[in-house]
C-alpha positions in Angstrom: 59.9 121.8 35.7 61.1 118.2 35.4 63.9 119.2 33.1 65.0 121.9 35.5 65.0 119.5 38.4 66.9 116.9 36.5 69.4 119.6 35.5 69.8 120.6 39.1 70.2 117.0 40.2 73.0 116.5 37.6 74.7 119.7 38.7 74.6 118.6 42.3 75.9 115.2 41.4 78.8 116.7 39.5 79.6 119.0 42.4 79.5 116.0 44.8 81.8 113.9 42.6 84.1 116.9 42.2 84.3 117.3 46.0 84.9 113.6 46.5 87.6 113.7 43.8 89.1 116.8 45.4 89.3 115.0 48.8 90.8 111.9 47.3 93.4 113.9 45.5 94.2 115.8 48.8 95.0 112.5 50.4 97.1 111.2 47.6 100.8 111.1 48.5 103.8 109.0 47.5 105.7 106.9 50.1 108.7 108.8 51.4 112.0 107.6 52.9 112.3 108.9 56.5 115.1 111.2 55.3 112.8 112.7 52.6 110.1 113.2 55.3 112.6 115.0 57.5 114.0 117.2 54.7 110.5 118.1 53.4 109.0 119.0 56.7 109.0 122.4 58.5 108.9 120.8 61.9 110.2 117.4 63.2 109.6 116.7 66.9 109.4 113.9 69.5 106.3 114.3 71.6 103.5 112.8 73.7 99.8 113.5 73.0 98.0 114.6 76.1 94.7 115.9 74.9 92.3 116.2 72.0 89.4 118.5 71.0 87.6 119.5 67.8 87.9 123.2 66.9 86.6 125.5 64.2 89.2 126.6 61.6 87.2 129.2 59.6 85.0 128.6 56.6 85.5 127.0 53.2 84.6 128.6 49.8 81.0 127.3 50.3 80.6 129.0 53.7 80.8 125.7 55.6 82.6 125.6 58.9 86.0 123.9 58.6 86.6 121.5 61.5 90.0 120.5 62.8 91.2 118.2 65.5 93.6 119.9 67.9 96.0 117.5 69.7 97.6 119.0 72.8 101.1 117.7 73.0 104.1 117.6 75.3 107.2 118.3 73.3 110.1 116.1 74.3 112.7 117.2 71.7 112.7 119.3 68.5 114.9 118.1 65.7 113.8 120.7 63.2 111.6 123.7 63.5 111.0 127.1 65.1 112.6 128.4 68.3 109.3 128.2 70.2 108.0 125.0 71.8 105.2 123.3 69.9 102.3 122.6 72.3 99.6 121.5 69.9 99.2 120.0 66.4 96.2 120.2 64.1 94.8 117.7 61.6 91.6 117.0 59.6 88.8 115.3 61.6 88.8 112.1 59.5 91.2 109.8 57.6 89.2 110.4 54.5 90.3 114.0 54.7 93.9 113.0 55.5 93.4 113.4 59.2 95.7 111.6 61.6 94.5 109.6 64.6 96.8 109.5 67.7 96.6 108.1 71.2 95.9 110.8 73.7 96.7 109.1 77.0 100.2 110.7 77.2 101.9 107.3 77.4 103.0 106.8 73.8 105.8 108.9 72.3 105.7 109.8 68.7 108.0 111.1 66.0 105.9 113.8 64.3 106.7 115.6 61.1 104.5 118.4 59.7 104.1 121.8 58.2 104.3 125.2 60.0 101.5 127.5 59.0 101.8 131.3 58.8 100.1 131.7 62.2 102.8 129.5 63.8 100.6 126.4 64.2 101.8 123.0 63.2 99.5 120.9 60.9 99.9 117.2 60.1 98.3 114.8 57.6 98.5 111.2 56.6 101.2 112.1 54.1 103.5 113.2 57.0 105.8 110.8 58.8 104.3 110.0 62.2 105.7 107.0 63.9 105.7 105.6 67.5 109.1 106.4 68.8 109.7 102.9 70.0 109.1 101.5 66.5 112.0 103.5 65.1 115.5 102.0 64.6 118.6 103.3 66.2 119.8 104.5 62.8 116.6 106.4 62.2 116.8 108.1 65.6 120.4 109.1 65.1 119.5 110.3 61.6 117.2 112.9 63.0 120.0 114.6 64.9 122.5 114.9 62.0 122.6 112.3 59.3 119.4 113.2 57.5 120.2 116.9 57.3 123.5 116.1 55.6 121.6 114.5 52.8 118.9 117.1 52.2 120.6 118.2 49.0 120.5 114.6 47.7 117.5 113.2 45.8 116.0 109.8 46.8 114.2 108.1 43.9 111.9 105.2 44.6 112.5 102.2 42.4 109.5 100.0 42.2 110.2 98.0 39.0 113.1 97.2 36.8 114.8 98.7 34.9 115.5 101.8 37.1 118.6 103.9 37.3 119.9 107.1 38.7 119.8 110.2 36.4 122.3 112.3 38.5 125.3 111.6 40.7 123.4 113.4 43.5 120.7 110.7 43.6 120.1 107.5 45.5 117.9 104.7 44.4 115.4 103.5 47.0 114.8 99.8 46.3 112.9 98.7 49.4 109.7 98.1 47.6 111.4 96.3 44.7 113.3 93.9 46.9 111.2 93.6 50.0 107.7 94.7 48.8 107.7 97.1 51.7 108.5 100.8 52.0 109.8 100.1 55.5 112.6 97.9 54.5 116.4 97.9 55.0 117.1 101.2 53.4 114.4 103.1 55.3 115.4 101.5 58.6 119.2 101.6 58.4 120.4 103.9 55.6 120.7 107.6 54.8 121.5 109.1 51.4 124.5 111.3 52.1 126.3 113.9 50.1 130.0 113.2 49.6 133.0 115.5 49.2 132.7 115.3 45.4 129.0 116.4 45.5 127.8 112.9 44.6 125.4 111.1 46.9 125.4 107.5 48.2 123.7 105.3 50.7 125.4 105.2 54.1 124.6 102.7 56.8 125.0 103.5 60.5 124.9 106.5 62.8 128.5 107.3 63.3 130.4 109.8 61.0 130.8 108.3 57.5 134.2 107.0 56.6 134.2 104.3 53.9 130.9 102.6 54.8 129.0 103.9 51.8 127.1 101.5 49.7 127.9 101.3 46.1 125.3 103.4 44.2 123.9 100.4 42.5 123.8 98.2 45.6 120.3 98.1 47.2 
């Protein structure tokens, strides 16, 4: 009996550790340049959050009820996404499960990026780019309307230690962490990686149409 109980305890412990590891892995994501976040998202909107409630979202493989937080939003502008207005976004109920916490008083405007599910609902996680609108730079805001889309065929590679180099002409090195020890540095705030006429990519600063203001590919 004791051996059986110990075996059950070990099994439960393994299952518990597996679930913890699964949750940790689910929240594991690499920092992304705002342009990457834009290009990789199904939906990119500017919105206010006006309500919050916890809802059921079916059952997991163990038969447990899956909870989600539903944020009611007022969409101000859609930069990328479906033709219909998004009036709600869904997220996990805690940060440990990649859930996002947002202010619901309807006063703060957010840039929200996320995924569109098959049922037409928008889901967001801590891995998505969600920023207060007022905290974004002019270049970032303008990038949402045109500039970022022009660079979606380019690849942005994060450089965190030397040596690092590009492996393709259609690639830009993102050196914010290397130089500033922050992923919200100059390149994230003021630059976009744009595809040029010869199909190569280079950093471009500003929000007006590119002329000759590209950075040299090796210049951070």
